[in-house]
C-alpha positions in Angstrom: 0.0 0.0 0.0 1.3 3.5 -0.9 0.2 7.0 0.1 1.6 10.1 -1.6 0.6 12.8 0.9 -1.6 13.4 3.8 -3.4 16.2 5.6 -3.4 16.5 9.4 -5.7 18.8 11.4 -6.5 18.4 15.1 -7.0 14.7 15.8 -7.7 13.6 12.2 -5.4 12.5 9.4 -6.6 12.3 5.8 -4.5 10.1 3.5 -4.5 11.1 -0.2 -3.4 9.3 -3.3 -3.7 5.8 -1.8 -2.7 3.0 -4.2 -1.5 -0.6 -4.1 1.9 -1.8 -5.3 0.6 -2.2 -8.8 -0.3 1.5 -8.9 -4.0 0.9 -8.8 -5.9 3.7 -7.0 -7.8 2.7 -3.9 -9.7 4.6 -1.2 -9.2 2.1 1.6 -6.5 1.9 4.2 -4.6 -1.3 5.0 -6.5 -4.0 6.8 -4.4 -3.4 10.0 -5.8 0.2 10.3 -9.0 -0.5 12.3 -10.7 1.1 15.2 -8.7 0.3 18.4 -5.4 -0.4 16.6 -2.3 1.3 18.0 -0.2 2.9 15.1 3.0 4.8 15.0 2.7 8.1 13.0 5.5 10.5 12.2 4.3 13.9 10.9 7.3 16.3 10.2 7.1 20.1 10.1 9.6 22.9 9.4 11.4 24.3 12.5 14.1 26.9 13.0 17.1 25.4 14.7 19.8 27.6 16.3 22.7 27.0 18.6 22.1 28.0 22.2 25.2 27.2 24.2 25.6 23.4 24.2 22.0 22.9 23.0 20.2 22.9 19.7 17.2 25.2 20.2 14.2 24.2 18.2 11.7 27.0 17.5 8.2 26.9 16.1 4.7 27.5 17.4 3.9 24.1 16.0 5.5 22.7 19.2 2.3 23.4 21.0 0.7 20.4 19.3 2.7 18.0 21.6 1.6 19.9 24.8 5.3 20.2 25.9 6.6 20.5 29.4 10.0 20.3 31.0 11.0 16.7 31.6 8.6 15.3 28.9 10.0 12.3 27.1 9.9 12.8 23.4 10.9 11.1 20.1 12.8 13.3 17.7 12.8 12.1 14.1 15.4 13.8 11.9 17.1 12.6 8.8 15.4 9.2 9.0 16.8 8.6 12.5 14.9 8.5 15.8 16.3 10.1 19.0 14.8 9.3 22.4 15.2 12.5 24.4 13.7 14.7 27.2 12.7 18.4 27.1 15.3 20.4 29.0 13.7 23.8 28.6 10.4 25.0 27.2 9.6 28.6 26.3 5.9 28.9 25.4 4.4 31.3 22.8 3.7 34.7 24.3 2.8 38.2 23.1 4.0 40.7 25.8 2.3 44.1 25.4 4.6 46.6 23.7 7.3 43.9 23.0 8.1 41.4 20.2 6.1 38.2 20.0 8.0 35.3 21.5 7.8 32.1 19.4 7.6 28.8 21.3 10.9 26.9 21.6 12.5 24.0 23.4 15.9 22.5 24.1 16.5 18.7 24.5 18.7 16.5 26.6 19.6 12.8 26.8 18.4 10.5 29.7 16.6 13.3 31.6 15.8 17.0 31.6 19.1 17.7 33.2 21.1 15.2 31.2 23.7 15.8 28.5 22.7 18.5 26.1 21.4 17.4 22.7 23.0 19.4 19.8 22.8 17.1 16.9 21.0 19.3 14.4 22.6 21.9 12.1 21.4 25.5 12.3 18.8 26.6 9.8 15.3 25.8 8.6 15.0 22.1 9.2 12.3 19.4 8.6 11.9 17.2 11.6 9.2 15.6 13.8 8.7 15.8 17.5 6.2 13.7 19.4 5.6 12.2 22.8 8.0 9.3 23.3 7.0 6.4 21.0 4.9 8.5 18.5 2.0 6.1 19.3 -1.7 6.8 18.6 -4.9 4.9 18.9 -7.4 4.8 16.1 -10.8 6.0 17.3 -12.6 6.1 13.9 -11.9 5.2 10.2 -13.8 6.8 7.4 -12.4 5.8 4.0 -9.0 7.6 3.9 -9.6 9.6 7.0 -8.8 8.4 10.6 -9.4 10.0 14.0 -6.6 9.4 16.5 -6.0 9.7 20.3 -2.4 10.0 21.5 -1.1 7.2 23.7 1.2 7.8 26.6 2.6 4.8 28.5 -0.2 2.6 27.1 -3.0 5.0 28.2 -5.1 7.4 26.2 -4.0 11.1 26.7 -7.1 13.3 26.6 -4.9 16.4 27.1 -3.4 16.1 23.6 -4.5 19.2 21.5 -4.0 17.5 18.1 -1.9 18.3 15.1 -1.4 21.8 13.7 -3.2 21.9 10.3 -0.8 21.1 7.4 -0.2 18.9 4.4 2.9 16.8 4.4 4.8 14.5 1.9 7.7 13.3 4.1 5.6 11.5 6.7 5.8 7.9 8.0 3.2 5.6 9.3 3.4 1.8 9.9 1.8 -0.3 7.2 2.3 2.6 4.8 5.3 3.4 2.5 7.2 0.3 3.7 9.0 -0.4 0.4 12.5 0.6 1.5 14.2 -0.3 -1.8 13.0 3.0 -3.3 14.2 6.5 -2.3 11.4 9.0 -2.7 9.2 9.9 -4.4 10.1 13.7 -4.4 8.6 16.5 -6.4 10.8 17.8 -9.2 9.6 21.3 -8.7 7.3 23.4 -6.4 3.6 22.4 -6.6 2.7 25.6 -8.5 5.2 24.9 -11.3 5.7 22.4 -14.1 8.8 21.0 -15.8 9.5 19.5 -19.2 12.8 17.9 -18.1 14.5 16.8 -14.9 17.9 15.6 -13.9 19.1 13.1 -11.3 22.7 13.1 -10.0 24.2 9.8 -8.7 27.4 10.1 -6.7 30.1 7.5 -6.0 32.5 9.0 -3.5 34.9 6.0 -3.7 34.6 5.4 -7.4 33.4 2.2 -9.1 35.8 -0.7 -9.1 36.0 -4.4 -8.2 38.9 -6.5 -7.1 40.0 -10.0 -8.0 41.2 -12.5 -5.4 44.7 -11.5 -6.4 44.1 -7.9 -5.5 44.2 -6.6 -9.1 41.3 -4.4 -10.4 38.4 -5.7 -12.3 35.3 -4.1 -13.7 32.4 -3.5 -11.4 28.8 -2.9 -12.6 26.2 -0.8 -10.8 22.6 -0.9 -12.0 19.8 1.6 -11.2 16.3 2.6 -12.0 14.5 6.0 -12.1 10.7 6.1 -12.0 8.5 9.1 -12.5 4.8 10.0 -13.0 2.5 13.0 -12.9 2.0 13.9 -9.2 -1.4 12.9 -7.8 -2.6 11.2 -11.0 -2.6 7.7 -9.6 -1.2 6.5 -12.9 1.5 3.9 -13.3 5.2 4.7 -13.1 7.5 5.3 -16.1 10.9 3.8 -15.7 14.4 4.6 -17.0 17.1 2.0 -16.2 20.8 2.0 -16.7 24.2 0.8 -15.4 27.8 1.9 -15.0 30.6 -0.5 -15.5 34.2 0.6 -14.9 37.4 0.3 -12.9 37.7 3.8 -11.4 38.9 4.4 -7.8 38.4 8.2 -7.5 35.2 9.9 -6.6 32.9 10.5 -9.5 29.3 11.3 -10.4 26.8 10.9 -13.2 23.9 13.1 -14.3 20.9 11.3 -15.8 18.5 13.5 -17.8 14.9 12.6 -18.5 12.9 14.6 -21.1 9.1 14.4 -20.6 6.7 13.9 -23.4 4.6 16.8 -22.1 5.2 19.3 -19.3 3.8 18.5 -15.9 4.3 18.4 -12.1 6.2 15.1 -11.7 7.3 13.1 -8.7 10.5 11.0 -9.0 11.9 8.1 -7.1 15.1 6.1 -7.5 16.7 2.9 -6.5 19.7 0.7 -7.0 18.8 -2.6 -8.6 21.8 -4.7 -7.8 23.5 -5.4 -4.4 26.5 -3.5 -3.2 29.8 -5.3 -4.0 31.5 -7.6 -1.7 35.0 -7.6 -0.3 36.9 -4.4 -1.1 34.8 -3.5 -4.1 34.2 0.3 -4.3 30.6 1.1 -5.4 28.9 3.0 -2.7 26.1 4.9 -4.5 24.3 8.1 -3.4 21.4 10.0 -4.9 22.8 13.4 -4.7 20.3 15.8 -6.2 17.1 16.2 -8.2 16.4 19.3 -10.3 13.7 20.2 -12.8 13.7 22.7 -15.7 10.9 25.2 -15.2 8.9 26.3 -18.2 8.6 29.9 -16.9 10.7 32.0 -14.6 10.4 35.6 -13.4 12.7 38.2 -14.9 13.3 39.8 -11.4 12.6 39.3 -7.8 11.5 42.2 -5.6 14.3 43.4 -3.3 16.7 40.8 -4.5 19.7 41.1 -6.9 20.4 37.9 -8.9 23.4 36.8 -10.8 24.0 34.0 -13.4 27.4 32.4 -13.7 28.7 30.1 -16.3 31.8 28.2 -15.1 34.1 26.4 -17.5 36.8 24.2 -15.9 39.2 21.5 -16.8 39.6 18.0 -15.3 42.6 18.9 -13.1 40.8 21.1 -10.5 39.6 19.7 -7.2 35.8 19.2 -7.0 35.4 21.9 -4.4 37.3 24.4 -6.5 34.9 23.8 -9.4 32.0 24.8 -7.1 33.5 28.0 -5.6 32.9 31.4 -7.1 34.4 34.6 -5.7 32.2 37.7 -6.1 32.6 41.3 -5.1 29.1 42.3 -3.9 28.2 45.9 -3.7 25.4 46.7 -1.3 22.6 48.9 -2.7 21.6 51.4 0.0 18.1 52.6 0.5 19.6 56.1 1.1 22.8 57.3 -0.6 24.8 55.9 -3.5 26.5 52.6 -3.6 29.9 52.5 -1.8 29.5 56.0 -0.5 30.4 56.9 3.0 27.1 58.8 3.5 25.2 55.8 2.2 26.9 53.5 4.8 26.2 56.0 7.6 22.5 56.3 6.7 22.2 52.5 6.4 23.5 52.0 9.9 21.5 54.9 11.2 18.3 53.6 9.7 18.9 50.1 11.0 19.3 51.5 14.5 16.7 54.2 14.3 19.2 57.0 14.9 18.4 60.7 14.1 21.0 61.5 11.5 22.6 64.9 10.9 21.8 65.0 7.1 23.1 68.6 6.7 26.6 67.7 8.0 26.8 64.3 6.3 25.6 65.5 2.9 28.0 68.5 3.1 31.0 66.3 3.6 29.9 63.9 0.9 29.6 66.8 -1.6 32.7 68.7 -0.5 35.2 66.0 0.3 34.2 62.3 0.0 32.8 62.3 -3.6 35.3 64.8 -5.1 38.2 62.9 -3.5 36.8 59.4 -4.5 36.7 58.4 -0.8 34.5 55.3 -0.3 33.7 52.8 2.4 34.2 49.2 1.1 34.0 46.7 3.9 32.6 43.2 4.6 32.6 41.4 7.9 31.0 38.5 9.7 32.3 39.7 13.1 30.0 41.1 15.7 31.0 44.7 16.4 29.2 47.6 18.3 27.3 50.2 16.3 29.7 52.9 17.6 32.8 51.0 16.3 31.2 50.5 12.9 30.3 54.2 12.6 33.8 55.1 13.5 35.2 52.7 10.9 32.9 54.3 8.2 33.9 57.9 9.0 37.6 57.0 9.4 37.7 55.8 5.8 36.8 59.3 4.8 39.4 61.1 7.0 36.6 62.1 9.3 35.2 61.2 12.8 31.9 60.4 14.2 30.3 62.5 17.0 26.9 63.3 18.6 25.8 66.9 18.4 22.4 68.4 19.4 20.9 64.9 19.7 21.9 63.9 16.2 24.4 61.4 14.9 26.8 63.6 13.0 30.3 63.7 11.4 33.1 66.2 11.1 36.2 66.3 8.9 39.6 66.0 10.4 42.3 68.0 8.7 43.6 71.6 8.4 41.0 73.8 9.9 40.6 77.3 11.4 39.8 77.7 15.1 36.1 77.7 15.9 36.3 79.2 19.4 38.3 80.6 22.3 38.6 79.5 25.9 40.1 82.4 27.8 40.8 82.9 31.6 37.4 84.6 31.8 35.7 81.2 31.0 38.0 79.1 33.2 37.1 78.1 36.8 40.5 76.5 37.2 43.8 77.7 35.6 44.9 76.2 32.3 47.3 73.3 32.7 49.6 72.2 30.0 51.4 68.8 30.0 54.4 68.2 27.8 55.6 64.8 26.7 59.3 64.7 25.8 60.5 62.6 22.9 61.7 59.2 24.0 62.8 55.8 22.6 59.2 54.5 23.2 57.8 56.8 20.6 56.6 55.3 17.3 58.9 56.5 14.5 57.1 54.5 11.8 53.7 53.2 10.9 52.8 50.1 8.9 49.2 50.3 7.6 47.5 47.0 6.6 44.6 47.3 4.2 42.7 45.3 1.5 43.9 46.1 -1.9 41.0 46.9 -4.2 42.6 45.2 -7.2 44.0 42.0 -5.8 41.6 41.7 -2.8 44.5 40.7 -0.7 46.0 42.2 2.5 48.8 44.6 1.7 51.0 46.8 3.9 51.9 50.4 3.3 55.0 51.7 5.0 54.8 55.2 6.4 58.2 56.7 7.1 59.6 60.2 7.6 62.3 61.6 5.4 65.7 60.6 6.6 64.4 57.6 8.6 63.7 54.7 6.3 64.4 52.1 9.0 62.5 53.2 12.1 63.1 51.5 15.5 59.6 51.3 16.8 56.8 50.7 14.3 53.0 50.8 14.9 51.0 48.1 13.1 47.7 49.7 12.2 44.8 48.1 10.3 42.7 50.3 8.1 39.2 49.0 7.4 36.9 50.1 4.6 39.5 51.8 2.4 40.9 50.0 -0.7 43.2 52.7 -2.0 47.0 52.5 -1.4 47.5 56.3 -1.5 44.8 56.9 1.1 46.1 54.2 3.3 49.5 56.0 3.2 47.9 59.4 3.8 46.0 58.1 6.9 49.1 56.4 8.2 51.2 59.5 7.8 48.6 61.5 9.8 49.2 59.0 12.7 52.9 59.2 12.3 53.0 63.0 12.3 51.0 63.1 15.5 53.3 60.6 17.2 56.3 62.8 16.2 54.9 66.3 16.8 51.9 66.2 19.1 53.6 66.9 22.5 51.2 69.2 24.4 48.0 68.3 26.3 45.8 71.1 27.7 43.3 70.7 30.5 41.0 73.2 32.2 37.6 73.5 33.7 34.8 75.9 32.6 31.3 76.5 33.6 28.9 75.7 30.8 31.0 77.5 28.2 32.7 74.4 27.0 29.4 73.0 25.8 29.5 75.5 22.9 32.1 73.1 21.3 32.4 69.5 20.3 35.0 66.8 20.2 37.4 67.5 17.3 36.9 71.3 17.3 40.0 73.4 17.0 40.1 75.8 20.0 42.4 78.6 21.1 43.3 78.5 24.8 44.8 81.6 26.3 46.3 82.6 29.6 47.5 85.7 31.3 50.9 84.4 32.4 53.6 87.1 32.0 55.6 86.5 28.9 52.9 84.6 27.1 52.2 87.7 25.0 48.4 87.5 25.4 46.0 89.6 27.4 42.4 88.5 27.9 39.9 91.3 28.4 36.1 92.0 28.5 34.6 94.2 25.9 32.8 97.1 27.7 31.8 99.2 24.7 31.8 98.9 20.9 30.8 101.3 18.2 31.3 101.2 14.4 31.6 104.0 11.8 32.9 104.0 8.3 34.0 100.4 8.4 36.1 100.9 11.5 35.0 99.6 14.9 36.2 101.2 18.2 36.3 98.9 21.2 36.8 99.7 24.9 38.1 96.9 27.1 38.4 96.1 30.8 42.2 95.5 31.0 45.1 97.8 30.2 46.6 96.9 26.8 50.3 96.4 26.4 51.1 98.3 23.2 54.7 97.1 23.4 53.7 93.8 21.7 55.3 93.3 18.3 52.8 93.5 15.5 49.8 93.5 17.9 46.6 91.7 16.8 43.2 90.9 18.4 40.8 88.0 18.5 37.2 88.4 19.6 35.3 85.6 21.3 31.6 86.2 20.5 28.8 85.5 22.9 27.9 82.2 21.2 31.4 80.9 21.8 32.6 81.3 18.2 35.7 83.4 17.4 36.8 86.0 14.9 39.9 85.7 12.7 43.1 87.6 13.6 42.3 91.3 13.4 44.7 94.2 12.8 44.5 96.7 15.7 45.2 100.5 15.9 45.9 102.2 19.2 43.4 104.7 20.5 44.4 104.6 24.2 45.6 102.1 26.8 42.0 100.8 27.1 40.7 101.5 23.7 41.6 100.3 20.1 40.1 100.1 16.7 39.7 97.1 14.3 38.1 96.6 10.9 34.4 96.2 11.2 33.1 92.6 11.0 29.5 91.4 10.1 29.3 89.5 13.5 29.7 92.8 15.4 26.0 93.6 14.8 24.9 90.7 16.9 26.9 91.7 20.0 24.7 92.6 23.0 26.2 94.7 25.8 24.9 95.9 29.2 22.5 93.0 29.6 22.9 91.3 33.0 21.6 88.0 31.6 24.3 87.8 28.9 28.1 87.9 29.5 30.0 90.5 27.4 32.2 89.2 24.6 36.0 88.8 25.1 38.9 90.4 23.3 42.2 88.6 23.2 45.1 91.0 22.6 48.3 89.3 21.4 51.2 89.3 19.1 50.8 88.2 15.5 53.3 85.4 15.9 51.7 84.1 19.1 48.0 83.4 19.4 47.6 81.4 22.6 47.6 77.6 22.4 45.9 76.0 19.4 44.4 72.6 20.2 41.9 69.9 19.2 39.3 69.0 21.9 39.5 65.3 22.7 37.0 65.3 25.6 34.4 67.4 27.3 33.3 65.9 30.6 30.4 67.5 32.5 31.0 67.4 36.3 28.6 66.9 39.1 29.0 70.6 40.3 27.8 72.0 37.0 31.2 72.6 35.5 32.8 71.0 32.5 36.3 69.6 32.3 38.0 70.1 29.0 40.9 68.1 27.6 42.6 69.0 24.3 45.7 68.0 22.4 48.1 70.1 20.4 47.1 71.1 16.9 49.5 71.7 14.0 48.8 72.1 10.3 51.8 69.9 9.7 49.9 66.8 10.9 48.1 66.8 7.6 51.0 67.7 5.2 50.7 64.3 3.5 47.0 64.4 2.9 47.4 64.7 -0.9 50.6 62.6 -1.1 51.1 59.5 -3.2 52.6 56.4 -1.7 56.3 56.5 -2.5 56.7 52.7 -2.1 58.9 50.8 0.3 61.8 53.2 1.1 63.7 50.8 3.3 
């Protein structure tokens, strides 16, 4: 007796396509399937399997059909093998308000719920069957091809069994049905909603086909086989194709058998070997490796999916695995931003995380620097990294840095820049402290940058060296991710080397809330009133403009003995003017060229502090530094740390890699 598929729902099973071994259609079950009989039924379903520590976690709401509980003995059927196990953990289906739906899942163990963890199933979407131990059911009613069942537990009926989840299955098993083990299959050659006009079967012989004489010398070995097919669900007889292979070949090999149909249809296929496996040391292990059908129609595109067709031509001297491996360079298509662009990568990450992105800053850098300079982010990884680390990788590839500003995820360009603000003694609650690091033998005097070459797709190393020192003593090994260009790898490496060689000063101070006008990476001028520093910090008490000249009165006496005196003005929003030429009016008064920002200055308002004027020499304008940290304190102040800034850090930003100079 054969059955080609069945439908289960609740406590009933309907068998479809019943036929006898001669292929004659019948609507009756075997004589052994009568009311009161105990039968074994395996009804597989599709489950998601993941690794959870030492366990294989099996996830699907279909688990509820076995009424699981911790400690329950179960029979797991997978890949035609039965495993007798116990439920170690059970997480039921739930839908917490405001949270994601939790799908039912279990883990299994040997011998007991606390026994050795079961981890015998690969990760992925897997067909398997789970039932109470034994998979036994009692027949309560038989109506043609439909039976009503009750689950049996330890020989007793189990009224708590909820029944099967509704589904139609092909890969089931039931005693007295499908017992002809000489055949493998049948299997559909295509999905149920498709038809084919041709199908292929692959037979594989991993150890070759070869017999051996008593003397040990080789002799021919013959393997015979049969393929049968018919229109699915028709109940018609099978059409056969037979064949054989005869050879003395001791290396793995395979064969493809093609069957062309007389008319297109949805066909089911089964195969078997028709002679016995050889004796002694004969090599003829045979496997049915694959079944594929040629569809009559196919879509020209798939929504949201990029497809690729590859034709591979190989010789007979490559390994089998090499023949099946294809290297591709896949370019992600971003929903926002162009392919490979740094802005596109930033928006992709931001959209995935739900971040509010600073579109103005990101688009500005893309248009001003990244696109004109051909700076891209090309990176692939399977590692688990934090969102912050990935955002920093993306921006670093564009000689920029990631920051948060005004509640937005933003970016800023690192490089030669003008100062954006001033922190003078009037803003400081503690004196400015400057630490100096003297050159030592522990300093890096060379940088080796490892990157992926965009032509060879291999790791390569760029050597960053200063003139006159081709063989440095201490070299930093730095890995650059996301940049495939040799010259940019060199430029970024030289930035690091210049800072190791020239960045010696670190400034720290504390302000009230003034430091919050700035952000990490901003270039700031720090000033002090130490005698000899050639800077005087003052408050602006009065300001008036006429004829393009502005007269300013200040709170401190001005030292007009300074060589080539100049002035900087710190506006009330924290920004700063450029270096202004000054003309003496008196010890407390001077004139400067009128600036557009002067119109926004507010004086004599007790709620707003007056602007500052920094009087200095043209050759000495305080300490120029890049803010590395702004740390708000519990008392309402902000601690500021900044490192020395020099234009020379970026002198190699447009340089080409000179090659290995060692």
